ZATI-941905 format. One record per residue: residue in one letter; residue number from 1; x, y, z of N, C-alpha, C in turn. Coordinates in Angstrom, 3 decimals, padded with zeros to 6 digits. Example, Ala and Ser with C-alpha at 12.3 -4.5 7.8 and 13.67 -1.06 7.14 Angstrom:
residues 2
{A; 1; {013.190; -005.690; 007.800}; {012.300; -004.500; 007.800}; {013.200; -003.300; 007.800}} {S; 2; {012.850; -002.250; 007.080}; {013.670; -001.060; 007.140}; {012.900; 000.030; 007.870}} 
//
This chain:
residues 144
{X; 1; {-025.345; -069.142; 030.041}; {-026.409; -068.199; 030.335}; {-027.309; -068.053; 029.110}} {X; 2; {-028.608; -068.145; 029.296}; {-029.569; -067.948; 028.227}; {-029.894; -066.468; 028.117}} {X; 3; {-029.858; -065.970; 026.883}; {-030.157; -064.553; 026.649}; {-031.236; -064.430; 025.592}} {X; 4; {-032.019; -063.375; 025.689}; {-033.006; -063.080; 024.656}; {-032.274; -062.575; 023.420}} {X; 5; {-032.776; -062.907; 022.270}; {-032.167; -062.456; 021.028}; {-032.942; -061.267; 020.479}} {X; 6; {-032.263; -060.162; 020.252}; {-032.902; -058.994; 019.670}; {-033.266; -059.303; 018.223}} {X; 7; {-034.508; -059.034; 017.843}; {-034.957; -059.371; 016.495}; {-035.383; -058.160; 015.675}} {X; 8; {-035.378; -056.983; 016.253}; {-035.748; -055.793; 015.490}; {-036.121; -054.638; 016.395}} {X; 9; {-036.540; -053.575; 015.776}; {-036.954; -052.374; 016.485}; {-038.477; -052.283; 016.411}} {X; 10; {-039.123; -052.150; 017.543}; {-040.573; -051.975; 017.598}; {-040.942; -050.522; 017.350}} {X; 11; {-040.223; -049.605; 018.026}; {-040.492; -048.186; 017.843}; {-039.284; -047.351; 018.250}} {X; 12; {-039.317; -046.099; 017.854}; {-038.332; -045.100; 018.244}; {-039.123; -043.968; 018.872}} {X; 13; {-038.653; -043.433; 020.004}; {-039.308; -042.306; 020.654}; {-038.470; -041.046; 020.421}} {X; 14; {-039.141; -039.994; 019.960}; {-038.482; -038.716; 019.720}; {-039.090; -037.659; 020.624}} {X; 15; {-038.238; -036.832; 021.211}; {-038.731; -035.698; 021.981}; {-038.948; -034.529; 021.041}} {X; 16; {-040.102; -033.882; 021.174}; {-040.444; -032.743; 020.331}; {-041.016; -031.637; 021.207}} {X; 17; {-040.983; -030.411; 020.703}; {-041.525; -029.295; 021.459}; {-043.044; -029.295; 021.465}} {X; 18; {-043.661; -029.720; 020.365}; {-045.111; -029.737; 020.234}; {-045.508; -030.956; 019.409}} {X; 19; {-046.340; -031.798; 019.974}; {-046.798; -032.989; 019.254}; {-047.558; -032.590; 017.994}} {X; 20; {-048.443; -031.606; 018.095}; {-049.212; -031.178; 016.926}; {-048.297; -030.680; 015.810}} {X; 21; {-047.304; -029.866; 016.160}; {-046.363; -029.361; 015.150}; {-045.532; -030.493; 014.568}} {X; 22; {-045.166; -031.475; 015.387}; {-044.376; -032.610; 014.898}; {-045.185; -033.449; 013.907}} {X; 23; {-046.460; -033.687; 014.209}; {-047.311; -034.444; 013.283}; {-047.415; -033.686; 011.963}} {X; 24; {-047.574; -032.377; 012.032}; {-047.680; -031.563; 010.826}; {-046.368; -031.594; 010.037}} {X; 25; {-045.219; -031.449; 010.717}; {-043.923; -031.473; 010.041}; {-043.683; -032.816; 009.359}} {X; 26; {-043.783; -033.910; 010.107}; {-043.516; -035.220; 009.519}; {-044.542; -035.565; 008.442}} {X; 27; {-045.769; -035.064; 008.566}; {-046.794; -035.287; 007.552}; {-046.524; -034.549; 006.252}} {X; 28; {-045.765; -033.439; 006.300}; {-045.386; -032.735; 005.070}; {-044.301; -033.488; 004.313}} {X; 29; {-043.495; -034.246; 005.036}; {-042.339; -034.918; 004.429}; {-042.642; -036.370; 004.063}} {X; 30; {-043.368; -037.069; 004.918}; {-043.644; -038.492; 004.720}; {-045.154; -038.725; 004.743}} {X; 31; {-045.590; -039.782; 004.067}; {-046.982; -040.205; 004.127}; {-047.138; -040.951; 005.449}} {X; 32; {-047.709; -040.297; 006.454}; {-047.795; -040.887; 007.791}; {-049.241; -041.152; 008.178}} {X; 33; {-049.415; -042.151; 009.032}; {-050.711; -042.490; 009.577}; {-050.626; -042.386; 011.090}} {X; 34; {-051.490; -041.573; 011.666}; {-051.516; -041.423; 013.116}; {-052.155; -042.668; 013.725}} {X; 35; {-051.393; -043.346; 014.567}; {-051.854; -044.579; 015.199}; {-052.736; -044.274; 016.408}} {X; 36; {-052.376; -043.237; 017.138}; {-053.143; -042.885; 018.331}; {-052.459; -041.775; 019.096}} {X; 37; {-053.147; -041.285; 020.122}; {-052.620; -040.199; 020.952}; {-053.005; -040.436; 022.401}} {X; 38; {-052.142; -039.974; 023.274}; {-052.441; -039.835; 024.689}; {-051.919; -038.455; 025.062}} {X; 39; {-052.292; -037.909; 026.199}; {-051.798; -036.571; 026.537}; {-050.275; -036.479; 026.451}} {X; 40; {-049.797; -035.543; 025.640}; {-048.360; -035.311; 025.504}; {-047.633; -036.248; 024.561}} {X; 41; {-048.338; -037.167; 023.907}; {-047.687; -038.110; 022.997}; {-048.585; -038.431; 021.815}} {X; 42; {-047.943; -038.769; 020.694}; {-048.645; -039.274; 019.520}; {-047.831; -040.426; 018.958}} {X; 43; {-048.499; -041.336; 018.287}; {-047.855; -042.520; 017.743}; {-048.145; -042.579; 016.247}} {X; 44; {-047.086; -042.608; 015.438}; {-047.198; -042.585; 013.989}; {-046.773; -043.953; 013.453}} {X; 45; {-047.673; -044.613; 012.726}; {-047.394; -045.949; 012.197}; {-046.352; -045.942; 011.087}} {X; 46; {-045.519; -046.976; 011.087}; {-044.565; -047.274; 010.018}; {-044.777; -048.744; 009.657}} {X; 47; {-045.933; -049.062; 009.126}; {-046.253; -050.465; 008.851}; {-046.438; -051.203; 010.154}} {X; 48; {-045.574; -052.165; 010.456}; {-045.675; -052.940; 011.691}; {-044.804; -052.367; 012.807}} {X; 49; {-044.325; -051.145; 012.654}; {-043.529; -050.443; 013.658}; {-044.111; -049.048; 013.813}} {X; 50; {-043.538; -048.236; 014.724}; {-044.055; -046.885; 014.873}; {-043.020; -045.947; 015.468}} {X; 51; {-043.290; -044.654; 015.342}; {-042.514; -043.610; 016.001}; {-043.409; -043.003; 017.067}} {X; 52; {-042.871; -042.863; 018.274}; {-043.590; -042.194; 019.359}; {-043.049; -040.771; 019.450}} {X; 53; {-043.929; -039.797; 019.364}; {-043.561; -038.390; 019.482}; {-043.953; -037.931; 020.879}} {X; 54; {-042.965; -037.572; 021.697}; {-043.217; -037.186; 023.083}; {-042.952; -035.697; 023.256}} {X; 55; {-043.943; -035.000; 023.783}; {-043.833; -033.557; 023.963}; {-042.960; -033.253; 025.180}} {X; 56; {-041.699; -032.948; 024.895}; {-040.734; -032.595; 025.939}; {-039.407; -032.335; 025.246}} {X; 57; {-038.907; -031.177; 025.375}; {-037.602; -030.913; 024.761}; {-036.913; -029.834; 025.569}} {X; 58; {-035.935; -030.230; 026.354}; {-035.206; -029.244; 027.135}; {-033.691; -029.432; 027.036}} {X; 59; {-033.269; -030.256; 026.091}; {-031.841; -030.498; 025.907}; {-031.417; -030.065; 024.516}} {X; 60; {-030.140; -029.744; 024.397}; {-029.599; -029.428; 023.083}; {-029.463; -030.720; 022.280}} {X; 61; {-029.547; -030.613; 020.952}; {-029.391; -031.820; 020.116}; {-028.018; -032.455; 020.298}} {X; 62; {-027.988; -033.756; 020.271}; {-026.750; -034.523; 020.325}; {-026.074; -034.454; 018.959}} {X; 63; {-024.759; -034.451; 018.941}; {-024.023; -034.302; 017.682}; {-024.172; -035.511; 016.753}} {X; 64; {-024.172; -036.729; 017.272}; {-024.156; -037.919; 016.413}; {-025.351; -038.845; 016.565}} {X; 65; {-026.068; -038.787; 017.673}; {-027.190; -039.712; 017.877}; {-028.248; -039.466; 016.799}} {X; 66; {-028.732; -040.538; 016.203}; {-029.748; -040.437; 015.162}; {-030.442; -041.786; 015.019}} {X; 67; {-031.475; -041.818; 014.221}; {-032.057; -043.103; 013.854}; {-032.224; -043.124; 012.347}} {X; 68; {-032.214; -044.328; 011.787}; {-032.352; -044.499; 010.348}; {-033.782; -044.864; 010.007}} {X; 69; {-034.384; -044.091; 009.138}; {-035.752; -044.320; 008.705}; {-035.725; -044.892; 007.295}} {X; 70; {-036.336; -046.047; 007.100}; {-036.374; -046.702; 005.798}; {-037.602; -046.213; 005.037}} {X; 71; {-037.389; -045.800; 003.790}; {-038.494; -045.326; 002.946}; {-038.505; -046.096; 001.632}} {X; 72; {-039.614; -045.989; 000.911}; {-039.719; -046.669; -000.376}; {-038.954; -045.938; -001.468}} {X; 73; {-038.685; -044.637; -001.296}; {-037.971; -043.866; -002.313}; {-037.259; -042.685; -001.656}} {X; 74; {-035.964; -042.817; -001.457}; {-035.176; -041.794; -000.761}; {-035.204; -040.458; -001.476}} {X; 75; {-035.181; -040.451; -002.796}; {-035.143; -039.183; -003.534}; {-036.475; -038.433; -003.446}} {X; 76; {-037.576; -039.152; -003.348}; {-038.859; -038.504; -003.116}; {-038.853; -037.839; -001.743}} {X; 77; {-038.291; -038.518; -000.754}; {-038.174; -037.931; 000.589}; {-037.285; -036.689; 000.557}} {X; 78; {-036.177; -036.745; -000.187}; {-035.277; -035.594; -000.297}; {-036.033; -034.377; -000.856}} {X; 79; {-036.806; -034.603; -001.932}; {-037.561; -033.500; -002.537}; {-038.592; -032.928; -001.560}} {X; 80; {-039.273; -033.795; -000.820}; {-040.266; -033.330; 000.154}; {-039.601; -032.521; 001.265}} {X; 81; {-038.433; -032.960; 001.710}; {-037.696; -032.207; 002.730}; {-037.286; -030.836; 002.200}} {X; 82; {-036.780; -030.797; 000.971}; {-036.396; -029.522; 000.365}; {-037.604; -028.591; 000.252}} {X; 83; {-038.747; -029.135; -000.186}; {-039.969; -028.336; -000.314}; {-040.445; -027.828; 001.043}} {X; 84; {-040.148; -028.570; 002.114}; {-040.527; -028.161; 003.471}; {-039.517; -027.171; 004.058}} {X; 85; {-038.487; -026.821; 003.267}; {-037.500; -025.853; 003.723}; {-036.397; -026.426; 004.589}} {X; 86; {-036.249; -027.752; 004.570}; {-035.211; -028.407; 005.365}; {-033.914; -028.454; 004.557}} {X; 87; {-032.820; -028.094; 005.194}; {-031.510; -028.084; 004.544}; {-030.979; -029.513; 004.454}} {X; 88; {-030.885; -030.042; 003.233}; {-030.334; -031.379; 003.006}; {-029.359; -031.321; 001.840}} {X; 89; {-028.460; -032.301; 001.783}; {-027.543; -032.393; 000.653}; {-028.347; -032.656; -000.615}} {X; 90; {-027.895; -032.114; -001.756}; {-028.650; -032.301; -003.003}; {-028.595; -033.721; -003.555}} {X; 91; {-027.640; -034.529; -003.104}; {-027.514; -035.917; -003.586}; {-026.755; -036.724; -002.543}} {X; 92; {-026.753; -038.042; -002.721}; {-026.006; -038.917; -001.813}; {-026.744; -039.149; -000.506}} {X; 93; {-025.977; -039.190; 000.576}; {-026.529; -039.449; 001.900}; {-027.635; -038.445; 002.227}} {X; 94; {-028.710; -038.926; 002.872}; {-029.823; -038.055; 003.225}; {-030.012; -038.085; 004.736}} {X; 95; {-029.608; -036.998; 005.359}; {-029.726; -036.864; 006.809}; {-030.239; -035.466; 007.104}} {X; 96; {-031.157; -035.347; 008.063}; {-031.696; -034.035; 008.410}; {-032.018; -033.972; 009.894}} {X; 97; {-032.187; -032.757; 010.380}; {-032.666; -032.523; 011.740}; {-034.079; -031.978; 011.649}} {X; 98; {-034.963; -032.524; 012.473}; {-036.316; -031.972; 012.521}; {-036.273; -030.658; 013.312}} {X; 99; {-037.378; -029.934; 013.400}; {-037.351; -028.638; 014.089}; {-036.951; -028.705; 015.565}} {X; 100; {-036.923; -029.878; 016.172}; {-036.563; -030.026; 017.581}; {-035.163; -030.579; 017.760}} {X; 101; {-034.418; -030.716; 016.671}; {-033.030; -031.163; 016.744}; {-032.822; -032.653; 016.630}} {X; 102; {-033.894; -033.445; 016.473}; {-033.734; -034.889; 016.286}; {-033.103; -035.144; 014.924}} {X; 103; {-032.095; -035.992; 014.899}; {-031.388; -036.300; 013.662}; {-031.931; -037.590; 013.058}} {X; 104; {-032.285; -037.518; 011.774}; {-032.880; -038.652; 011.070}; {-032.063; -038.916; 009.809}} {X; 105; {-031.654; -040.148; 009.627}; {-031.002; -040.565; 008.381}; {-032.038; -041.364; 007.593}} {X; 106; {-032.264; -040.966; 006.363}; {-033.254; -041.620; 005.517}; {-032.527; -042.548; 004.551}} {X; 107; {-032.933; -043.817; 004.538}; {-032.327; -044.800; 003.644}; {-033.413; -045.439; 002.792}} {X; 108; {-033.034; -045.858; 001.609}; {-033.957; -046.475; 000.664}; {-034.059; -047.976; 000.947}} {X; 109; {-035.274; -048.488; 001.015}; {-035.516; -049.908; 001.279}; {-034.690; -050.801; 000.363}} {X; 110; {-034.561; -050.395; -000.896}; {-033.862; -051.227; -001.887}; {-032.374; -051.362; -001.601}} {X; 111; {-031.810; -050.432; -000.798}; {-030.365; -050.378; -000.594}; {-029.875; -050.989; 000.708}} {X; 112; {-030.775; -051.387; 001.598}; {-030.356; -051.859; 002.923}; {-030.864; -053.266; 003.177}} {X; 113; {-030.244; -053.955; 004.140}; {-030.633; -055.334; 004.411}; {-031.947; -055.445; 005.183}} {X; 114; {-032.400; -054.370; 005.832}; {-033.686; -054.355; 006.522}; {-034.761; -054.849; 005.563}} {X; 115; {-035.566; -055.822; 006.012}; {-036.549; -056.444; 005.133}; {-037.885; -056.602; 005.845}} {X; 116; {-038.943; -056.234; 005.161}; {-040.304; -056.458; 005.651}; {-040.814; -057.776; 005.079}} {X; 117; {-041.612; -058.475; 005.848}; {-042.247; -059.700; 005.353}; {-043.155; -059.344; 004.175}} {X; 118; {-043.242; -060.232; 003.176}; {-044.078; -059.938; 002.008}; {-045.513; -059.547; 002.355}} {X; 119; {-046.097; -060.201; 003.358}; {-047.481; -059.872; 003.716}; {-047.592; -058.478; 004.346}} {X; 120; {-046.542; -058.024; 005.033}; {-046.546; -056.667; 005.596}; {-046.422; -055.654; 004.465}} {X; 121; {-045.521; -055.906; 003.511}; {-045.392; -055.006; 002.356}; {-046.720; -054.912; 001.596}} {X; 122; {-047.360; -056.065; 001.358}; {-048.648; -056.058; 000.668}; {-049.680; -055.245; 001.433}} {X; 123; {-049.717; -055.439; 002.743}; {-050.651; -054.708; 003.584}; {-050.403; -053.204; 003.570}} {X; 124; {-049.150; -052.816; 003.321}; {-048.791; -051.398; 003.236}; {-048.979; -050.862; 001.819}} {X; 125; {-049.370; -051.733; 000.889}; {-049.560; -051.316; -000.495}; {-048.254; -051.078; -001.228}} {X; 126; {-047.201; -051.805; -000.843}; {-045.875; -051.616; -001.439}; {-045.427; -052.861; -002.190}} {X; 127; {-044.776; -052.647; -003.317}; {-044.161; -053.715; -004.093}; {-042.705; -053.315; -004.275}} {X; 128; {-041.855; -053.715; -003.334}; {-040.459; -053.280; -003.326}; {-039.518; -054.464; -003.457}} {X; 129; {-038.397; -054.230; -004.104}; {-037.359; -055.254; -004.214}; {-036.061; -054.665; -003.695}} {X; 130; {-035.032; -055.477; -003.657}; {-033.716; -055.072; -003.162}; {-032.729; -054.925; -004.309}} {X; 131; {-031.803; -053.977; -004.169}; {-030.691; -053.865; -005.113}; {-029.670; -054.970; -004.816}} {X; 132; {-028.782; -055.211; -005.752}; {-027.824; -056.315; -005.635}; {-026.982; -056.253; -004.364}} {X; 133; {-026.529; -055.082; -003.970}; {-025.692; -054.950; -002.769}; {-026.425; -055.389; -001.515}} {X; 134; {-027.690; -055.000; -001.391}; {-028.481; -055.397; -000.230}; {-028.732; -056.905; -000.246}} {X; 135; {-028.998; -057.455; -001.428}; {-029.204; -058.906; -001.541}; {-027.942; -059.666; -001.162}} {X; 136; {-026.782; -059.157; -001.559}; {-025.509; -059.802; -001.214}; {-025.305; -059.789; 000.309}} {X; 137; {-025.624; -058.675; 000.975}; {-025.505; -058.611; 002.436}; {-026.413; -059.642; 003.093}} {X; 138; {-027.636; -059.773; 002.598}; {-028.570; -060.734; 003.171}; {-028.088; -062.175; 002.954}} {X; 139; {-027.586; -062.463; 001.750}; {-027.056; -063.810; 001.453}; {-025.875; -064.132; 002.350}} {X; 140; {-024.981; -063.163; 002.534}; {-023.784; -063.369; 003.355}; {-024.145; -063.740; 004.781}} {X; 141; {-025.256; -063.235; 005.275}; {-025.705; -063.516; 006.629}; {-026.664; -064.706; 006.690}} {X; 142; {-026.952; -065.310; 005.542}; {-027.881; -066.431; 005.503}; {-029.321; -066.017; 005.714}} {X; 143; {-029.658; -064.793; 005.316}; {-031.000; -064.265; 005.549}; {-031.833; -064.128; 004.277}} {X; 144; {-031.411; -064.744; 003.194}; {-032.226; -064.656; 001.972}; {-032.473; -066.033; 001.397}} 
//
């Protein structure tokens, strides 16, 4: 049987109570670019990927479901979250819930095997490298 091979994530959709409030919240924590809007939704660019913010929230937050957001500097994100009044650990793992209960784990680009093409990084104005552990993971999988 022939199967399609998953090659990455195009976008993540989050349910929020208010799209405007969600754009404001995420804009206080991360440098975000609004890609576009339609009634009840907004799309925030992450380089060649995006987050879709959908106005609808009628369920309680799930205990473990989350998504991992890759940033250029995890500690800068931690400080921005603290300044925004979000309860986060002072060091180590960085995980938070947005005002609508969505759980986000923030990871540093240098520490994970997730890799952007050099031309995408350049287009985003980023000059990032990987730490040894991430490079070893990529080598082990034949991806470097």
